[in-house]
Backbone as a chain_set.jsonl record, in Angstrom:
{"seq": "MKILIADDHPLYRMALCGLLEQLDENANIIDCNDFTELREEMYKDGPKPDLVILDIKMPGPKFDDVLTGLKKDFPDIPVVIVSASEELPDMSNALKLGADGYIPKSSSREILLSAIRLVLSGGKYIPSQAFTLSTSSPEKTKKTTPQPSSGKATSGTDSLTRRQRNVLDLMAQGRSNREIAEALNLAESTVKVHITAIFRTLGVSNRTQAVLQAKELV", "coords": {"N": [[12.498, -0.808, 6.574], [11.833, -0.192, 3.205], [11.197, 2.417, 1.005], [10.011, 3.686, -2.033], [9.87, 6.654, -3.8], [8.329, 8.571, -6.338], [8.256, 11.567, -7.881], [7.954, 14.604, -9.618], [8.434, 17.019, -8.437], [10.775, 18.553, -6.631], [10.745, 19.842, -4.047], [8.392, 18.901, -2.899], [8.937, 16.183, -2.831], [11.015, 16.169, -0.989], [9.695, 17.051, 1.329], [7.843, 14.99, 1.636], [9.49, 12.797, 2.05], [10.574, 13.42, 4.552], [8.263, 13.267, 6.09], [7.527, 10.586, 5.83], [9.444, 9.303, 7.269], [8.448, 9.111, 9.761], [7.068, 6.783, 9.832], [8.852, 4.731, 10.181], [11.779, 4.729, 11.919], [14.086, 3.751, 10.872], [13.72, 3.79, 8.199], [14.406, 3.39, 4.749], [14.464, 5.596, 2.344], [14.005, 6.224, -1.0], [14.176, 8.535, -3.602], [12.781, 9.499, -6.76], [12.954, 11.324, -9.854], [11.223, 11.057, -12.018], [9.133, 8.91, -14.122], [10.867, 7.324, -15.603], [13.245, 7.125, -14.058], [12.1, 5.839, -11.911], [11.404, 3.321, -12.97], [13.992, 2.354, -13.588], [15.07, 2.132, -11.027], [13.367, 0.247, -9.843], [13.899, -2.078, -11.269], [16.463, -2.726, -10.644], [19.062, -4.877, -9.355], [18.841, -6.529, -6.18], [17.328, -5.874, -2.903], [13.834, -5.282, -3.047], [11.509, -2.495, -2.858], [9.296, -1.939, -0.02], [7.14, -0.447, -0.399], [5.712, 1.622, -2.904], [5.445, 4.929, -3.946], [3.864, 7.189, -6.02], [3.37, 9.913, -8.358], [0.827, 11.055, -10.672], [1.101, 12.599, -13.058], [3.945, 12.92, -14.731], [7.198, 13.392, -16.276], [8.327, 11.236, -18.971], [7.539, 7.737, -19.551], [4.067, 6.698, -20.111], [1.671, 7.082, -17.503], [-0.323, 5.088, -17.122], [0.846, 2.843, -18.347], [3.13, 2.502, -16.793], [2.114, 1.993, -14.164], [0.559, -0.295, -14.651], [2.572, -2.046, -15.462], [4.127, -2.204, -13.113], [2.354, -3.445, -11.287], [2.029, -5.849, -12.534], [4.61, -6.996, -12.689], [5.526, -6.799, -10.077], [3.601, -7.852, -8.066], [3.246, -8.109, -5.309], [4.062, -5.818, -4.099], [2.857, -2.97, -2.64], [1.314, -0.13, -4.183], [0.966, 3.293, -4.009], [-0.826, 6.158, -4.948], [-0.015, 9.519, -4.915], [-1.261, 12.505, -5.484], [-1.874, 15.748, -6.98], [-4.19, 15.951, -8.308], [-7.672, 15.802, -7.937], [-9.635, 14.758, -9.379], [-12.336, 12.683, -10.275], [-12.154, 10.806, -12.501], [-9.354, 10.408, -12.653], [-8.778, 9.279, -10.146], [-10.389, 6.956, -10.227], [-9.316, 5.636, -12.449], [-6.66, 5.084, -11.635], [-7.078, 3.364, -9.429], [-8.452, 1.325, -10.703], [-6.46, 0.313, -12.311], [-4.936, -0.968, -10.503], [-3.77, 0.325, -8.312], [-3.081, 0.611, -4.835], [-3.949, 2.555, -3.229], [-5.125, 5.958, -3.152], [-4.116, 9.118, -2.646], [-4.926, 12.399, -2.223], [-2.929, 15.352, -2.666], [-3.724, 17.41, -1.138], [-4.417, 16.404, 1.272], [-4.208, 16.094, 4.853], [-1.263, 15.705, 6.942], [-1.737, 13.763, 8.859], [-3.819, 12.233, 7.754], [-2.529, 11.289, 5.46], [-0.424, 9.696, 6.512], [-1.931, 7.814, 7.965], [-3.361, 6.636, 5.889], [-1.322, 5.431, 4.419], [-0.332, 3.636, 6.305], [-2.548, 1.991, 6.469], [-2.57, 0.835, 3.907], [-0.098, -0.525, 3.973], [-0.745, -2.443, 5.799], [-2.279, -4.117, 4.389], [-4.711, -3.2, 3.44], [-6.877, -1.078, 1.407], [-6.836, 2.292, 0.341], [-9.247, 4.668, -0.226], [-10.003, 7.902, -1.096], [-12.199, 10.243, 0.566], [-13.186, 12.106, -1.168], [-13.673, 10.744, -3.516], [-16.009, 9.344, -3.092], [-17.777, 11.447, -2.701], [-17.667, 12.796, -5.161], [-18.665, 10.837, -6.815], [-21.279, 10.728, -6.287], [-24.485, 11.012, -7.526], [-27.066, 11.697, -7.028], [-29.497, 12.945, -4.614], [-30.618, 10.818, -3.177], [-28.704, 8.784, -3.426], [-26.661, 9.974, -2.09], [-27.478, 9.826, 0.578], [-27.144, 7.171, 1.087], [-24.489, 6.691, 0.951], [-21.453, 6.424, 2.658], [-18.686, 8.281, 3.247], [-15.903, 6.718, 3.486], [-12.634, 5.223, 3.802], [-11.686, 2.161, 2.202], [-11.288, -0.614, 4.267], [-10.047, -2.974, 3.827], [-10.728, -5.231, 5.174], [-11.265, -8.627, 6.058], [-13.416, -11.017, 4.412], [-13.708, -13.688, 4.161], [-11.839, -15.6, 5.714], [-8.554, -16.838, 4.955], [-8.664, -16.223, 2.277], [-8.948, -13.537, 2.03], [-6.534, -12.472, 2.662], [-3.539, -10.828, 1.595], [-1.126, -11.843, -0.911], [1.472, -11.586, 0.11], [0.914, -11.492, 2.849], [-0.063, -14.07, 3.22], [2.256, -15.475, 2.737], [3.763, -14.68, 4.939], [2.17, -15.763, 6.984], [2.397, -18.506, 6.437], [5.084, -18.935, 7.079], [4.982, -18.275, 9.759], [3.516, -20.434, 10.644], [5.431, -22.348, 10.476], [6.866, -21.864, 12.662], [8.669, -19.787, 12.625], [10.528, -16.91, 13.684], [9.916, -13.304, 13.908], [12.178, -12.015, 12.918], [13.383, -14.046, 11.42], [11.409, -14.481, 9.518], [11.458, -12.019, 8.237], [14.014, -12.095, 7.083], [13.72, -14.3, 5.38], [11.802, -13.415, 3.562], [12.905, -11.157, 2.61], [12.374, -8.654, 3.826], [11.885, -5.745, 5.915], [12.048, -6.024, 9.465], [10.158, -4.523, 10.821], [8.212, -4.229, 8.895], [7.274, -6.816, 8.673], [6.01, -7.046, 11.147], [3.887, -5.283, 10.742], [2.454, -6.677, 8.782], [1.74, -8.969, 10.242], [0.07, -7.895, 12.199], [-2.032, -7.106, 10.544], [-2.853, -9.611, 9.631], [-3.798, -10.783, 12.001], [-6.009, -9.11, 12.5], [-7.553, -9.58, 10.221], [-8.162, -12.327, 10.396], [-9.437, -12.339, 12.778], [-8.206, -12.865, 15.251], [-5.976, -12.977, 18.16], [-3.367, -13.704, 18.636], [-0.329, -15.443, 17.578], [-0.536, -18.252, 17.622], [-3.313, -18.717, 17.542], [-3.82, -17.596, 15.054], [-2.456, -19.333, 13.29], [-3.791, -21.769, 13.795], [-6.398, -21.038, 13.075], [-6.033, -20.497, 10.353], [-5.368, -23.03, 9.386], [-7.751, -24.371, 9.756], [-9.324, -23.053, 7.927], [-8.27, -23.598, 5.48]], "CA": [[11.468, -0.582, 5.555], [12.329, 0.532, 2.038], [10.115, 3.107, 0.298], [10.429, 4.35, -3.27], [8.998, 7.78, -4.14], [8.543, 9.175, -7.656], [7.511, 12.821, -8.022], [8.845, 15.526, -10.329], [8.577, 18.276, -7.696], [11.805, 18.298, -5.607], [10.368, 20.29, -2.702], [7.382, 17.99, -2.351], [9.63, 14.93, -2.518], [11.769, 16.377, 0.243], [8.731, 17.101, 2.434], [7.251, 13.663, 1.789], [10.518, 11.933, 2.645], [10.627, 13.734, 5.971], [7.038, 12.784, 6.719], [7.513, 9.127, 5.837], [10.373, 8.818, 8.29], [7.665, 8.854, 10.969], [6.578, 5.408, 9.772], [9.915, 3.844, 10.661], [12.991, 5.549, 12.082], [15.144, 3.151, 10.051], [13.226, 3.717, 6.819], [15.305, 3.726, 3.65], [13.587, 6.249, 1.367], [14.684, 6.562, -2.253], [13.285, 9.369, -4.414], [13.033, 9.549, -8.205], [12.43, 12.528, -10.499], [10.209, 10.778, -13.036], [8.808, 7.511, -14.328], [12.044, 6.613, -16.113], [14.083, 6.808, -12.901], [11.361, 4.863, -11.12], [11.577, 2.013, -13.595], [15.378, 1.943, -13.423], [15.271, 1.748, -9.628], [12.6, -0.953, -9.554], [14.463, -3.262, -11.913], [17.83, -2.97, -10.19], [19.239, -6.049, -8.511], [18.834, -6.215, -4.757], [16.017, -5.846, -2.226], [12.804, -4.419, -3.611], [10.852, -1.664, -1.832], [8.083, -2.433, 0.629], [6.067, 0.449, -0.815], [6.019, 2.575, -3.973], [4.551, 6.087, -3.964], [4.126, 7.943, -7.236], [2.399, 10.896, -8.849], [0.22, 10.648, -11.938], [1.622, 13.33, -14.217], [5.385, 13.139, -14.673], [7.875, 13.136, -17.549], [8.687, 9.849, -19.248], [6.479, 6.85, -20.046], [2.709, 6.99, -19.682], [1.326, 6.619, -16.162], [-1.059, 3.823, -17.198], [1.797, 1.774, -18.676], [4.029, 2.312, -15.651], [1.395, 1.342, -13.072], [0.206, -1.647, -15.086], [3.796, -2.837, -15.428], [4.518, -2.427, -11.72], [1.465, -4.422, -10.659], [2.232, -7.139, -13.194], [5.931, -7.544, -12.372], [5.745, -6.801, -8.629], [2.232, -7.86, -7.515], [3.21, -8.077, -3.845], [4.498, -4.51, -3.6], [1.758, -1.992, -2.727], [1.583, 1.133, -4.879], [0.05, 4.355, -3.593], [-0.759, 7.371, -5.756], [-0.144, 10.79, -4.199], [-1.389, 13.429, -6.61], [-2.612, 16.997, -6.792], [-5.493, 15.801, -8.958], [-8.783, 15.247, -7.17], [-10.661, 14.44, -10.373], [-12.811, 11.311, -10.155], [-11.588, 9.915, -13.523], [-7.976, 10.06, -12.304], [-8.839, 8.351, -9.01], [-10.962, 5.688, -10.688], [-8.38, 4.991, -13.36], [-5.533, 4.569, -10.862], [-7.534, 2.225, -8.642], [-8.797, 0.271, -11.646], [-5.21, -0.26, -12.81], [-4.299, -1.763, -9.457], [-3.204, 1.093, -7.202], [-3.597, 0.186, -3.539], [-4.452, 3.724, -2.542], [-5.035, 7.231, -3.869], [-4.11, 10.163, -1.624], [-4.769, 13.76, -2.764], [-1.876, 16.114, -1.996], [-4.359, 18.35, -0.213], [-4.692, 15.7, 2.525], [-3.359, 16.441, 5.996], [-0.215, 14.72, 7.2], [-2.315, 12.668, 9.627], [-4.543, 11.372, 6.82], [-1.552, 10.634, 4.586], [0.249, 8.624, 7.251], [-2.921, 6.782, 8.273], [-3.674, 5.938, 4.644], [-0.177, 4.582, 4.066], [-0.313, 2.52, 7.259], [-3.632, 1.096, 6.065], [-2.11, 0.087, 2.733], [0.966, -1.432, 4.404], [-1.341, -3.539, 6.562], [-3.019, -4.963, 3.46], [-5.969, -2.599, 3.023], [-6.855, -0.128, 0.3], [-7.33, 3.597, 0.752], [-9.985, 5.438, -1.224], [-10.307, 9.177, -0.442], [-13.612, 10.587, 0.694], [-13.587, 12.875, -2.349], [-14.146, 9.829, -4.557], [-17.407, 9.053, -2.798], [-18.538, 12.677, -2.9], [-17.741, 13.082, -6.589], [-19.426, 9.809, -7.527], [-22.684, 10.857, -5.922], [-25.213, 11.652, -8.63], [-28.429, 12.066, -6.645], [-29.67, 13.066, -3.164], [-30.896, 9.508, -2.596], [-27.455, 8.061, -3.338], [-25.859, 10.637, -1.072], [-27.892, 9.325, 1.881], [-26.718, 5.79, 1.242], [-23.038, 6.588, 0.833], [-20.646, 6.914, 3.762], [-17.348, 8.496, 2.71], [-14.858, 6.114, 4.291], [-11.696, 4.411, 3.04], [-11.847, 0.729, 2.339], [-10.407, -1.097, 5.322], [-9.374, -4.195, 3.423], [-11.05, -6.25, 6.147], [-11.556, -9.912, 5.447], [-14.781, -11.497, 4.348], [-13.707, -15.146, 4.239], [-10.582, -16.22, 6.088], [-7.295, -16.57, 4.275], [-8.904, -15.7, 0.929], [-8.872, -12.085, 2.073], [-5.159, -12.054, 2.908], [-2.737, -10.598, 0.404], [-0.153, -12.91, -1.14], [2.573, -11.418, 1.048], [0.431, -11.883, 4.175], [-0.116, -15.538, 3.262], [3.645, -15.934, 2.881], [4.128, -14.464, 6.343], [1.42, -16.725, 7.787], [3.003, -19.825, 6.216], [6.328, -18.997, 7.856], [4.565, -18.307, 11.158], [3.099, -21.812, 10.913], [6.657, -23.128, 10.598], [7.508, -21.493, 13.905], [9.722, -18.788, 12.393], [10.435, -15.641, 14.409], [9.764, -12.147, 13.021], [13.457, -11.773, 12.241], [13.583, -15.098, 10.414], [10.449, -14.216, 8.436], [11.983, -10.855, 7.514], [15.148, -12.544, 6.273], [13.24, -15.216, 4.343], [11.017, -12.684, 2.561], [13.658, -9.959, 2.219], [11.606, -7.522, 4.312], [12.302, -5.187, 7.195], [11.307, -6.663, 10.558], [9.003, -3.68, 11.133], [7.187, -4.522, 7.892], [6.702, -8.109, 9.061], [5.091, -6.78, 12.251], [2.69, -4.672, 10.154], [1.702, -7.751, 8.133], [1.187, -9.85, 11.265], [-1.072, -7.182, 12.774], [-3.124, -7.19, 9.562], [-3.316, -11.001, 9.623], [-4.61, -10.969, 13.205], [-7.278, -8.406, 12.325], [-8.314, -10.236, 9.165], [-8.641, -13.623, 10.86], [-10.178, -12.16, 14.011], [-7.502, -13.533, 16.346], [-5.152, -12.048, 18.935], [-1.983, -14.151, 18.767], [0.202, -16.247, 16.475], [-1.071, -19.61, 17.679], [-4.685, -18.67, 17.049], [-3.774, -17.315, 13.612], [-2.055, -20.549, 12.59], [-4.88, -22.731, 13.911], [-7.514, -20.538, 12.276], [-5.681, -20.648, 8.957], [-5.439, -24.455, 9.047], [-9.174, -24.738, 9.694], [-9.967, -22.426, 6.773], [-7.673, -24.046, 4.234]], "C": [[12.041, 0.261, 4.425], [11.148, 1.117, 1.267], [10.681, 3.832, -0.915], [9.4, 5.421, -3.632], [9.345, 8.29, -5.538], [7.64, 10.387, -7.791], [8.458, 13.835, -8.651], [8.952, 16.894, -9.662], [9.54, 18.061, -6.526], [11.387, 18.688, -4.196], [9.327, 19.36, -2.078], [8.016, 16.65, -1.987], [10.359, 15.04, -1.187], [10.827, 16.361, 1.455], [8.143, 15.718, 2.699], [8.24, 12.694, 2.426], [10.592, 12.16, 4.153], [9.424, 13.193, 6.718], [7.042, 11.269, 6.855], [8.476, 8.535, 6.85], [9.65, 8.542, 9.605], [7.11, 7.428, 10.996], [7.572, 4.44, 10.381], [11.198, 4.659, 10.731], [14.159, 5.017, 11.268], [14.741, 3.053, 8.585], [14.292, 4.154, 5.824], [14.438, 4.274, 2.521], [14.396, 6.7, 0.16], [13.729, 7.375, -3.118], [13.75, 9.446, -5.857], [12.35, 10.781, -8.794], [11.268, 12.259, -11.444], [9.99, 9.281, -13.176], [10.013, 6.706, -14.811], [12.965, 6.209, -14.972], [13.417, 5.752, -12.029], [11.565, 3.459, -11.677], [12.992, 1.486, -13.4], [15.627, 1.432, -12.009], [14.564, 0.429, -9.315], [13.255, -2.209, -10.115], [15.942, -3.476, -11.602], [17.884, -4.269, -9.403], [19.228, -5.62, -7.049], [17.434, -6.177, -4.196], [15.056, -4.862, -2.883], [12.141, -3.603, -2.497], [9.634, -2.347, -1.237], [6.876, -1.615, 0.19], [6.566, 1.373, -1.913], [4.975, 3.683, -3.939], [4.867, 6.897, -5.22], [3.001, 8.904, -7.578], [1.855, 10.402, -10.177], [0.915, 11.281, -13.136], [3.096, 13.667, -14.016], [5.993, 12.871, -16.046], [8.173, 11.655, -17.721], [7.523, 9.047, -19.777], [5.104, 7.249, -19.504], [2.421, 6.36, -18.314], [0.646, 5.249, -16.213], [-0.116, 2.654, -17.45], [2.699, 1.465, -17.487], [3.32, 1.548, -14.529], [1.027, -0.094, -13.428], [1.423, -2.564, -15.026], [4.24, -3.173, -14.01], [3.661, -3.521, -11.082], [1.607, -5.807, -11.287], [3.54, -7.785, -12.735], [6.202, -7.642, -10.875], [4.39, -6.797, -7.905], [2.164, -7.754, -5.997], [3.6, -6.728, -3.256], [3.347, -3.513, -3.741], [2.205, -0.693, -3.383], [0.519, 2.146, -4.479], [0.263, 5.578, -4.48], [-0.944, 8.573, -4.836], [-0.12, 11.878, -5.26], [-2.161, 14.692, -6.242], [-4.006, 16.899, -7.402], [-6.513, 15.182, -8.015], [-9.957, 14.954, -8.096], [-11.032, 12.965, -10.272], [-12.24, 10.385, -11.235], [-10.155, 9.491, -13.2], [-7.941, 9.051, -11.16], [-9.305, 6.977, -9.477], [-9.995, 4.922, -11.57], [-7.227, 4.353, -12.596], [-5.93, 3.32, -10.077], [-7.889, 1.042, -9.541], [-7.546, -0.436, -12.153], [-4.425, -1.006, -11.728], [-3.67, -1.008, -8.318], [-3.867, 0.66, -5.893], [-4.124, 1.354, -2.712], [-4.279, 4.961, -3.391], [-5.176, 8.333, -2.826], [-3.932, 11.529, -2.278], [-3.699, 14.517, -1.972], [-2.447, 17.151, -1.031], [-4.644, 17.715, 1.151], [-3.748, 16.166, 3.626], [-2.307, 15.362, 6.2], [-0.754, 13.526, 7.972], [-3.049, 11.686, 8.71], [-3.564, 10.613, 5.944], [-0.874, 9.469, 5.295], [-0.711, 7.483, 7.579], [-3.245, 5.957, 7.034], [-2.548, 4.986, 4.258], [-0.066, 3.402, 5.024], [-1.388, 1.495, 6.902], [-3.194, 0.225, 4.899], [-1.036, -0.92, 3.123], [0.418, -2.628, 5.183], [-2.213, -4.436, 5.677], [-4.342, -4.399, 2.989], [-5.804, -1.715, 1.803], [-7.434, 1.196, 0.786], [-7.986, 4.314, -0.423], [-10.397, 6.748, -0.562], [-11.793, 9.482, -0.431], [-14.103, 11.374, -0.513], [-14.16, 11.978, -3.433], [-15.61, 9.498, -4.348], [-18.286, 10.269, -3.065], [-18.743, 12.955, -4.381], [-18.584, 12.077, -7.352], [-20.908, 9.86, -7.213], [-23.436, 11.614, -7.012], [-26.626, 12.053, -8.259], [-28.5, 12.176, -5.131], [-29.874, 11.71, -2.493], [-29.609, 8.726, -2.414], [-26.563, 8.672, -2.275], [-26.186, 10.084, 0.309], [-27.35, 7.931, 2.136], [-25.201, 5.647, 1.282], [-22.341, 7.188, 2.037], [-19.22, 7.065, 3.288], [-16.263, 7.987, 3.642], [-13.915, 5.342, 3.391], [-12.011, 2.943, 3.224], [-10.851, 0.214, 3.35], [-9.645, -2.339, 4.927], [-9.689, -5.354, 4.366], [-11.548, -7.521, 5.468], [-13.039, -10.209, 5.394], [-14.809, -13.016, 4.475], [-12.305, -15.677, 4.479], [-9.387, -15.823, 5.256], [-7.488, -16.056, 2.848], [-8.748, -14.186, 0.888], [-7.478, -11.57, 2.413], [-4.462, -11.783, 1.585], [-1.744, -11.746, 0.254], [0.997, -12.812, -0.143], [2.146, -11.819, 2.463], [0.333, -13.394, 4.301], [1.284, -16.126, 3.4], [4.105, -15.817, 4.325], [3.448, -15.507, 7.231], [2.0, -18.132, 7.639], [4.275, -19.987, 7.049], [6.035, -18.973, 9.359], [4.191, -19.736, 11.549], [4.305, -22.739, 11.063], [7.427, -22.79, 11.876], [8.615, -20.472, 13.766], [9.473, -17.537, 13.22], [10.249, -14.503, 13.411], [11.045, -11.881, 12.246], [13.706, -12.801, 11.145], [12.64, -14.903, 9.231], [10.95, -13.055, 7.581], [13.125, -11.265, 6.594], [14.694, -13.425, 5.114], [12.526, -14.482, 3.21], [11.691, -11.394, 2.098], [12.887, -8.696, 2.58], [12.258, -6.963, 5.567], [11.456, -5.845, 8.286], [10.068, -5.858, 10.931], [7.862, -3.925, 10.15], [6.502, -5.844, 8.205], [5.681, -7.908, 10.179], [3.789, -6.165, 11.749], [1.812, -5.746, 9.517], [1.037, -8.663, 9.163], [-0.025, -9.202, 11.932], [-2.275, -7.261, 11.848], [-3.711, -8.592, 9.516], [-4.222, -11.262, 10.827], [-5.989, -10.343, 13.023], [-8.166, -9.128, 11.302], [-8.926, -11.55, 9.635], [-9.442, -13.53, 12.162], [-9.559, -12.874, 15.191], [-6.601, -12.527, 17.054], [-3.711, -12.5, 19.126], [-1.601, -15.096, 17.63], [-0.397, -17.646, 16.45], [-2.49, -19.664, 17.125], [-4.718, -18.449, 15.543], [-3.448, -18.567, 12.823], [-3.172, -21.58, 12.625], [-6.077, -22.326, 13.053], [-7.251, -20.756, 10.785], [-5.793, -22.117, 8.522], [-6.876, -24.922, 8.919], [-9.835, -24.224, 8.438], [-9.427, -22.91, 5.442], [-8.504, -25.196, 3.645]], "O": [[12.659, 1.3, 4.662], [10.211, 0.399, 0.917], [11.705, 4.509, -0.826], [8.21, 5.133, -3.757], [10.52, 8.424, -5.88], [6.416, 10.263, -7.813], [9.625, 13.921, -8.269], [9.499, 17.827, -10.249], [9.162, 17.447, -5.528], [11.646, 17.947, -3.247], [9.374, 19.071, -0.882], [7.679, 16.052, -0.965], [10.324, 14.124, -0.365], [11.124, 15.738, 2.474], [7.968, 15.322, 3.851], [7.858, 11.864, 3.251], [10.664, 11.209, 4.931], [9.548, 12.717, 7.847], [6.612, 10.73, 7.875], [8.328, 7.377, 7.243], [10.167, 7.827, 10.463], [6.728, 6.926, 12.053], [7.193, 3.456, 11.015], [11.649, 5.212, 9.728], [15.116, 5.744, 11.001], [15.357, 2.313, 7.817], [14.986, 5.15, 6.028], [13.761, 3.517, 1.825], [15.353, 7.464, 0.289], [12.595, 6.956, -3.346], [14.947, 9.457, -6.142], [11.311, 11.226, -8.306], [10.421, 13.128, -11.651], [10.579, 8.483, -12.448], [10.157, 5.534, -14.463], [13.42, 5.066, -14.923], [14.085, 4.878, -11.477], [11.865, 2.524, -10.934], [13.181, 0.311, -13.085], [16.31, 0.426, -11.814], [15.108, -0.412, -8.6], [13.178, -3.278, -9.511], [16.596, -4.312, -12.225], [16.877, -4.711, -8.85], [19.566, -4.481, -6.724], [16.462, -6.417, -4.912], [15.436, -3.743, -3.228], [12.207, -3.98, -1.327], [9.021, -3.215, -1.859], [5.732, -2.029, 0.379], [7.7, 1.851, -1.867], [3.774, 3.417, -3.908], [6.023, 7.252, -5.451], [1.856, 8.739, -7.158], [2.369, 9.437, -10.743], [1.272, 10.601, -14.098], [3.452, 14.561, -13.249], [5.382, 12.204, -16.881], [8.26, 10.91, -16.745], [6.612, 9.605, -20.388], [4.998, 8.035, -18.562], [2.871, 5.254, -18.015], [0.992, 4.353, -15.443], [-0.259, 1.595, -16.839], [2.995, 0.303, -17.208], [3.857, 0.572, -14.005], [1.168, -1.0, -12.607], [1.324, -3.712, -14.594], [4.676, -4.291, -13.738], [4.183, -4.416, -10.417], [1.335, -6.817, -10.639], [3.574, -8.977, -12.43], [7.009, -8.465, -10.442], [4.07, -5.837, -7.204], [1.136, -7.352, -5.451], [3.481, -6.518, -2.049], [2.906, -3.242, -4.858], [3.321, -0.221, -3.169], [-0.679, 1.886, -4.597], [1.398, 5.981, -4.73], [-1.907, 8.639, -4.072], [0.92, 12.142, -5.864], [-2.982, 14.7, -5.325], [-4.897, 17.674, -7.055], [-6.247, 14.165, -7.375], [-11.111, 14.907, -7.669], [-10.159, 12.101, -10.193], [-11.868, 9.257, -10.911], [-9.779, 8.344, -13.445], [-7.174, 8.088, -11.194], [-8.687, 5.961, -9.158], [-9.868, 3.703, -11.454], [-6.854, 3.213, -12.873], [-5.196, 2.332, -10.064], [-7.652, -0.11, -9.178], [-7.567, -1.642, -12.398], [-3.382, -1.599, -12.003], [-3.084, -1.625, -7.427], [-5.065, 0.379, -5.855], [-4.677, 1.161, -1.629], [-3.398, 5.017, -4.248], [-6.225, 8.47, -2.196], [-2.871, 11.793, -2.843], [-3.578, 14.345, -0.759], [-1.72, 17.702, -0.204], [-5.064, 18.404, 2.08], [-2.621, 16.582, 3.354], [-2.44, 14.246, 5.698], [-0.294, 12.401, 7.775], [-2.924, 10.47, 8.86], [-3.743, 9.418, 5.707], [-0.762, 8.378, 4.736], [-0.341, 6.313, 7.479], [-3.387, 4.736, 7.11], [-2.801, 3.863, 3.821], [0.258, 2.29, 4.604], [-1.172, 0.289, 7.015], [-3.421, -0.985, 4.902], [-1.061, -2.057, 2.652], [1.038, -3.691, 5.222], [-2.813, -5.397, 6.16], [-5.04, -5.049, 2.21], [-4.716, -1.619, 1.235], [-8.401, 1.219, 1.548], [-7.369, 4.535, -1.465], [-11.089, 6.713, 0.455], [-12.544, 9.041, -1.301], [-15.285, 11.327, -0.851], [-15.036, 12.399, -4.189], [-16.369, 9.384, -5.31], [-19.394, 10.146, -3.587], [-19.842, 13.304, -4.812], [-19.153, 12.395, -8.396], [-21.701, 9.125, -7.801], [-23.06, 12.729, -7.373], [-27.325, 12.674, -9.06], [-27.682, 11.586, -4.425], [-29.378, 11.47, -1.392], [-29.416, 8.076, -1.386], [-25.791, 7.964, -1.628], [-25.287, 9.891, 1.127], [-27.123, 7.554, 3.285], [-24.69, 4.578, 1.616], [-22.603, 8.334, 2.401], [-18.586, 6.064, 2.952], [-15.759, 8.729, 4.485], [-14.323, 4.855, 2.337], [-12.533, 2.528, 4.259], [-9.675, 0.574, 3.294], [-8.697, -2.727, 5.609], [-8.981, -6.361, 4.355], [-12.184, -7.464, 4.415], [-13.819, -9.725, 6.215], [-15.834, -13.579, 4.861], [-11.651, -16.153, 3.55], [-9.209, -14.66, 4.895], [-6.552, -15.504, 2.269], [-8.451, -13.616, -0.161], [-7.26, -10.359, 2.45], [-4.755, -12.424, 0.576], [-1.545, -12.527, 1.184], [1.449, -13.826, 0.389], [2.93, -12.421, 3.197], [0.612, -13.948, 5.364], [1.486, -17.132, 4.079], [4.746, -16.718, 4.868], [4.078, -16.069, 8.127], [2.084, -18.871, 8.621], [4.511, -21.038, 7.644], [6.762, -19.584, 10.142], [4.51, -20.192, 12.647], [4.212, -23.789, 11.7], [8.492, -23.348, 12.141], [9.419, -20.301, 14.682], [8.323, -17.15, 13.43], [10.403, -14.703, 12.206], [11.005, -11.56, 11.059], [14.188, -12.459, 10.065], [13.02, -15.13, 8.082], [10.876, -13.102, 6.353], [13.188, -10.823, 5.447], [15.212, -13.318, 4.003], [12.627, -14.87, 2.046], [11.133, -10.637, 1.304], [12.755, -7.783, 1.766], [13.08, -7.625, 6.201], [10.293, -6.18, 8.062], [9.046, -6.428, 11.313], [6.69, -3.842, 10.517], [5.292, -5.979, 8.025], [4.613, -8.521, 10.167], [2.713, -6.479, 12.259], [0.592, -5.741, 9.678], [-0.104, -9.083, 8.974], [-1.024, -9.869, 12.199], [-3.403, -7.457, 12.301], [-4.924, -8.755, 9.379], [-5.277, -11.881, 10.696], [-7.007, -10.954, 13.346], [-9.374, -9.264, 11.499], [-10.074, -11.855, 9.311], [-10.048, -14.509, 12.599], [-10.265, -13.424, 16.036], [-6.469, -11.382, 16.622], [-2.909, -11.772, 19.712], [-2.444, -15.495, 16.827], [-0.727, -18.168, 15.385], [-2.825, -20.548, 16.337], [-5.538, -19.038, 14.838], [-4.08, -18.844, 11.804], [-3.475, -22.201, 11.606], [-6.691, -23.162, 12.391], [-8.151, -21.154, 10.045], [-6.26, -22.407, 7.421], [-7.19, -25.765, 8.08], [-10.773, -24.833, 7.923], [-10.033, -22.675, 4.396], [-8.167, -25.721, 2.584]]}, "num_chains": 1, "name": "protein.A"}
């Protein structure tokens, strides 16, 4: 698994790198000082990251331009914002521009890792603070449950991400996890994460059921 981090605070980058190693003992974590380094790394030749993590306020190009560009040029790569800001406008703006998750730096390590695993499995993470801050009346408070979006499917393969559909197509061809990883230029552990998400989304428990279910829904 390859992860790209962009944050202009060296100590936080170091701590985050150590924490992310818990996701995969073979994780290749690359850290950048600012948006300019991030862009340079993203457009290099070679395998692209499975996940991009970035802060909002850093030197270089504007955050909005960087995120918009990433989602346009690399739509299959999830982008998670990890920021000290817990302001609703910042959260809303990042998610509106296509971020797959927004994690306040005040979050515990357990929440951060769980949120990133959720995003890697195809879901979106919205912090509970966003629900609390968006509440404007007591009545709305009663109706709102502060939970992250699970990314759970509502209608078969339509709810799968593009990368998950690619994985499912190769599963239908009888490819092994290793062959799928090689075909899509992914780590085998990342393929396993996608397959788990596919099973959950389609409501099945094995590869055969997933393929049959997908054929029925196409």
